[in-house]
C-alpha positions as CSV (number, residue, x, y, z in Angstrom):
1,M,-24.8,-8.7,2.1
2,R,-21.5,-9.3,0.8
3,T,-19.7,-6.4,-0.6
4,R,-16.5,-5.7,-2.7
5,R,-14.1,-2.8,-2.4
6,C,-13.4,-1.0,-5.8
7,A,-9.7,-1.4,-6.7
8,L,-9.7,2.3,-7.8
9,C,-11.5,4.4,-5.3
10,R,-11.8,1.8,-2.7
11,A,-15.5,2.4,-2.2
12,K,-17.7,-0.6,-1.3
13,T,-20.2,-2.0,-3.6
14,A,-22.6,-4.9,-3.5
15,E,-20.9,-8.2,-4.8
16,S,-23.9,-8.7,-7.2
17,E,-23.4,-5.1,-8.6
18,A,-19.6,-5.0,-8.7
19,I,-17.6,-5.3,-12.0
20,H,-15.1,-8.2,-11.7
21,S,-11.9,-8.5,-13.7
22,K,-9.3,-11.3,-12.8
23,L,-8.7,-10.9,-9.0
24,K,-9.8,-7.2,-9.0
25,S,-13.3,-5.6,-8.6
26,F,-14.8,-2.3,-9.5
27,C,-17.7,-0.1,-8.6
28,S,-18.2,0.6,-12.2
29,I,-17.0,0.1,-15.8
30,E,-15.6,3.4,-15.9
31,H,-13.4,2.8,-13.0
32,L,-12.2,-0.6,-14.6
33,I,-11.2,1.3,-17.8
34,E,-9.4,4.0,-15.8
35,Y,-7.7,1.3,-13.6
36,S,-6.6,-0.8,-16.7
37,K,-4.7,2.3,-18.0
38,S,-2.6,2.9,-14.7
39,A,0.8,1.7,-14.0
40,Q,-0.4,-0.1,-11.0
41,A,-2.8,-2.1,-13.3
42,Q,0.3,-3.0,-15.5
43,Q,2.2,-4.1,-12.7
44,F,-0.8,-6.4,-11.4
45,V,-0.9,-8.0,-14.9
46,K,2.7,-8.7,-14.8
47,K,2.3,-10.6,-11.5
48,V,-0.9,-12.5,-12.6
49,R,0.9,-13.6,-15.9
50,A,4.2,-14.4,-14.0
51,K,2.1,-16.7,-11.3
52,E,0.2,-18.3,-14.4
53,T,3.6,-19.1,-16.0
54,R,5.1,-20.3,-12.8
55,E,2.0,-22.7,-12.2
56,K,2.2,-24.1,-15.7
57,K,6.0,-24.8,-15.4
58,E,5.3,-26.6,-12.0
59,K,2.8,-28.8,-13.6
60,L,5.2,-29.8,-16.2
61,R,7.9,-30.7,-13.9
62,T,9.0,-34.4,-13.3
63,R,9.5,-36.0,-10.0
64,S,13.1,-35.9,-10.5
65,E,13.2,-32.2,-10.8
66,W,11.0,-31.9,-7.7
67,L,13.4,-34.0,-5.9
68,R,16.5,-31.7,-7.0
69,L,14.6,-28.7,-5.9
70,A,13.8,-30.3,-2.6
71,Q,17.2,-31.2,-2.0
72,K,18.6,-27.7,-2.9
73,A,15.9,-26.1,-0.3
74,F,16.9,-28.7,2.5
75,N,20.5,-28.1,1.8
76,E,20.2,-24.3,2.1
77,Y,18.5,-24.7,5.3
78,I,21.1,-26.9,6.8
79,R,24.0,-24.6,5.8
80,V,21.9,-21.7,7.5
81,R,21.3,-23.5,10.5
82,D,25.0,-24.4,10.8
83,R,26.1,-21.0,10.0
84,G,29.2,-20.3,12.3
85,K,29.8,-24.2,13.3
86,P,32.9,-25.8,12.3
87,C,33.0,-28.4,9.7
88,I,31.5,-31.5,11.3
89,S,34.4,-33.9,10.3
90,C,37.5,-32.0,10.4
91,G,36.7,-28.9,12.7
92,A,37.6,-26.3,10.0
93,T,36.1,-22.8,10.7
94,Q,33.7,-21.1,8.4
95,G,35.4,-17.8,7.4
96,A,33.1,-14.7,7.4
97,T,33.8,-14.2,3.6
98,V,33.1,-17.9,2.4
99,L,30.2,-18.6,4.4
100,G,28.0,-21.1,2.3
101,G,30.6,-21.1,-0.4
102,A,33.2,-23.0,1.1
103,F,30.9,-25.2,3.1
104,D,28.5,-27.9,1.9
105,A,25.6,-29.5,3.4
106,G,27.3,-32.9,3.8
107,H,25.4,-36.0,4.4
108,Y,26.9,-38.7,6.8
109,R,25.1,-41.4,5.0
110,S,25.3,-40.2,1.3
111,T,22.2,-39.7,-0.7
112,G,23.5,-42.5,-3.1
113,S,23.8,-45.3,-0.5
114,A,20.9,-44.0,1.7
115,P,18.5,-42.0,-0.2
116,H,15.9,-42.5,2.4
117,L,18.0,-40.3,4.5
118,R,18.5,-37.4,2.3
119,F,16.3,-35.1,4.2
120,H,17.2,-36.2,7.8
121,I,18.3,-33.5,9.6
122,H,20.6,-35.4,11.9
123,N,22.1,-36.9,8.7
124,C,23.3,-33.7,7.2
125,H,25.6,-31.0,8.6
126,A,27.6,-28.2,7.6
127,Q,31.0,-29.8,6.1
128,C,34.0,-28.0,4.4
129,V,34.3,-28.7,0.6
130,R,37.6,-30.6,1.2
131,C,35.9,-33.1,3.5
132,N,32.8,-33.4,1.6
133,R,34.0,-33.7,-2.0
134,H,37.8,-34.4,-1.8
135,L,37.6,-36.8,0.9
136,S,34.3,-38.5,0.0
137,G,32.8,-37.3,3.1
138,N,35.7,-38.1,5.5
139,V,33.2,-40.5,7.0
140,V,35.3,-41.6,9.9
141,E,36.0,-38.4,11.2
142,Y,32.5,-37.4,10.4
143,R,31.2,-40.1,12.7
144,K,33.2,-38.8,15.5
145,G,31.9,-35.2,15.1
146,L,28.5,-36.6,14.8
147,V,28.7,-38.5,18.0
148,D,29.9,-35.3,19.9
149,R,27.2,-33.1,18.4
150,C,24.2,-35.5,18.3
151,R,25.1,-38.2,20.8
152,L,25.9,-41.9,20.2
153,E,22.4,-43.1,20.3
154,I,21.3,-41.0,17.4
155,V,24.2,-42.0,15.3
156,E,23.6,-45.6,15.9
157,R,19.9,-44.9,15.0
158,L,20.9,-43.5,11.7
159,E,23.3,-46.4,10.9
160,Q,20.6,-48.9,11.6
161,D,17.8,-47.0,9.5
162,D,17.1,-48.8,6.6
163,R,13.4,-48.1,6.2
164,P,12.5,-47.2,2.7
165,R,10.8,-43.6,2.1
166,H,8.9,-43.2,-1.2
167,Y,8.6,-39.4,-1.6
168,T,5.8,-38.1,-3.9
169,I,5.7,-35.2,-5.7
170,H,3.3,-33.8,-3.1
171,D,5.7,-35.1,-0.3
172,L,8.7,-33.0,-2.1
173,Q,6.6,-29.9,-2.4
174,R,5.9,-30.1,1.2
175,I,9.6,-30.3,2.0
176,I,10.3,-27.4,-0.1
177,K,7.9,-25.2,1.6
178,L,8.9,-26.4,5.1
179,C,12.7,-26.0,4.5
180,K,12.1,-22.4,3.0
181,R,10.0,-21.5,6.1
182,R,12.6,-22.9,8.3
183,T,15.6,-21.1,6.5
184,K,13.6,-17.9,6.8
185,N,12.8,-18.2,10.5
186,T,16.5,-19.4,11.3
187,E,18.0,-16.4,9.5
188,K,15.5,-14.1,11.3
189,C,16.5,-15.5,14.7
190,Q,20.2,-15.3,13.7
191,R,19.7,-11.4,12.9
192,N,17.8,-10.9,16.1
193,H,20.6,-12.5,18.1
194,A,23.2,-10.7,16.2
195,L,21.6,-7.2,16.7
196,A,21.1,-8.3,20.6
197,G,25.0,-9.3,20.6
198,E,24.0,-12.7,21.9
199,P,25.1,-16.0,20.3
200,H,22.4,-17.8,18.4
201,K,21.3,-20.9,20.5
202,K,20.7,-23.9,17.9
């Protein structure tokens, strides 16, 4: 027999006899009323409403908005992945006070000329603002740095890759989740290595 645990007293009650309200269950109507007056209940209602509002907004988002969010999540992952590494093109060092601010996630083949490679991890690396924005990517030096870091074979493969990718909204949502998970895991590894006094192996 399936049972539900009362959100107030935590006693188990048969599912068929339990009182259900939203995502919570109660052993009696009295406990439901008592719970509804508590601060815990108010907090729960706020969370439910916030979730509903978020889901409504997500349903109204266009593909271009999802693309922007996916690019933002991907770029954040690249900056975290390359934290502490020098600029891919000029070798400038990331200062402790400007991490993430003075460095962009710079693409070797730009998102304008090669949008199909916008989420390719070998096509994007931490790059200083000067090279990325003011020197239009500093492509010649970027290529040299890319060969040193990723091997000539991978660079040539990137340069020859013109296979189109058609990202659906579902694809972009998956990319956002994946990048956020990778960012979180990478930051955790970096913290653990820092606590152990060891350099993080990328």
